[in-house]
N, C-alpha and C positions, 0 to 999 in steps of 0.2 A: 694494609701499604692500599695507596690510589692507582688505579691503574694512569699512566698517562698518555693512553693511546686519543689523538682528538676523540668530538663526540662530532659523532658521520650531518651534516646536515641534512633530512627526508628529502625525497626528491622527487617536486611537484606533476614531473609527466606524465606519473597514471593514474594522481585525480582529473589532470588537463583534457587525456586517453577519454577515459570514464564520464566527464560532463558534458563536453565534444561526443564521442557516442550517443549516449539521453537525449543532446538535442537533438541531433538527427535524426534519430527518432519521434522527436516530438513535431519538426519540423515535414518529416512521412507520412505521417502520421496524420496532419491535415489536409490529407489530398486522400480518400476514400478506396480513391483510385491509384495508386503508385502500390504494387508488393514492396511490401519489410522483410526486404533478404538482409544477411551479414552484408553480399554486394553493393545493396544499398547504401547500409548506414556506416559501410566505410567509406564508400566513395561520398557520401552524402559529411562522414565528419570528418576528411583531409586524412583519414591514415590509413593504413592496409591492413587485412584480413587480420594478417596474423599480433597486428597490435588492438586486433579490436578481442582474441583469442586468448589474445596473454592477459584481458579482461576480465573475458565471460571465456564460459564452455561454450555455451552454443544461445539459441534465443528464449528459449527459456527462462535460461539464469539468468538471460537482462530484464528479462520478466521479471521475473522476480525479487528482483534487486529495485528495479522500477518500485514493482508494490509495496516491497520490505520500506521504502526509504522515505515511503507518501504517508505508508502507518505511522512510524515513528516520527513525521515530522507534525501529522496530521493527530496522534494520540498528546504530541506533548504538548503543545499546544491547549488542546484541551484540559491536560488535566493544568498548566499554569493555568485555564478560567475555573476552574472545575473549585482551585486551591483560594477560590474569594465562593466563601460558606452563605451570599445572601446570593449568593449565582442562580438565574432558572436552570436548572438540569435539563428542563424536556430545551428548551432553545438550546442550549451550548453541545447536547445533546443532535438534534437536525444537523444543528450547524456544521459539526464535524462531519455526519453522511453528506451533506452536503458537499462538504466539500471535496471530499475520497469520492464522492460519485463524482465531478470538477476533473477533479486528475485522471481520473479511468475512461470520461466520455470526450476525453477532450485527447485520446492516445487511443478511442476508442478499436479505428482501423488495425493497432500493435497490436489491444490486449484479444479484440476478436480477434485474428488468426491469429493471438496462439494457441486458443479454443481447438482446432487446425489441425496444431501440432501436436495433438495426443500425451498431452502434460503425462507426467508418468506420476503418481504414488508419489512420489521424493515433490515434487515442485509442486500437487497438490499443498502436501503435510506442512512445503514453505513455507507455502501461501498464509493455510489458516493459523501456524502458526507464531507469525509476524504477528496478524491480525488479532490473536486472541492475545499475545502482551501486552499490550495498548490496552486492549477490557480488561486483562489482572491489572492493572497499574489503578485503572479509574475504579478497581471496583477495593481496592486495600485504602486507597485516596478515601473515599464514601464511608471508611473506619464502620463505626457503630451504625450510620442508617442501614448497612446492610444484613438481611436475615441468616441469625445462628444460624439457623438449618441449610443453610446455603455453604458449599466447597467451594471453594472461589481457584482453584485453577480451573476444576471439573464445568462449572461455570461457566468461564471465560473459557474455556474450547467447546464449548456447546454452540453459544454463542457466536461464534469466529466461525469455525463451520457452517450455519445455520446463514450466516449473512455472506456469506464467499459463496456458500447457494445459488442466494437470492441476485447476489450482485455478475454471478455465472448465465444464471440464467437471461437477465435482462441482456448481459452482453450479446446474447445470441440471440432475442426477442429481436424479428424484421421493424419494427415497428417498437423499439421500445420506449416507458411512459419517461415520461420527463423529470429531470435529472429530482427536482422540485418534489413532483410524486411520490420519488422512491425515497428518498430522503423518510419521508413522513412513512411509508408506507416499513420500513428499515426501524428507524423508531418504533412503530406497534406494536413490535412480533419482540422485541425488550420489555424487560421486567420492568416492571414500576420505579423501583427500589434503585434500579437506573440509571433510568432516562427521564423521568419524572415523570407529572402527569401531564394531560392535554388541557 
């Protein structure tokens, strides 16, 4: 027996609120002298504090959500590009890392401030897990090119943890390396079977 209850449309307001909050952070982060607080974000987004907290538990949660979204989008684009078996792995790896660094760099005031919020272990684990998920998808796509001794999940976690450590150090640096140079440094420490040869 089928239900005769009408199907309810999804309310687009939460998605619009989230998008407005992210845009507000991006606008505020453009001015390194601006303190990025929940009040400042809500004001710039044109939403109330309660609307902010309906979407994000706190600033940590917002930072994680923004990074997870960026890792997912960049990772999906990278996978599409890698699906072309004639693609140069090194060029693709550097391009993906440049995009990630451009994302973080353009929001560095926000992400850098987030480092001063004493991020919980849960937040760090969430960011590493999101990055590892994209690395794991890439490893699975490579298939037979991956050495038989490689444990895919362990390798993805290891690479993600190291990359996040390098990105954190880059963000904290008072004179950070240029984004292109940092992209090359990230790729240089990854296995050749994953990122291709120089």
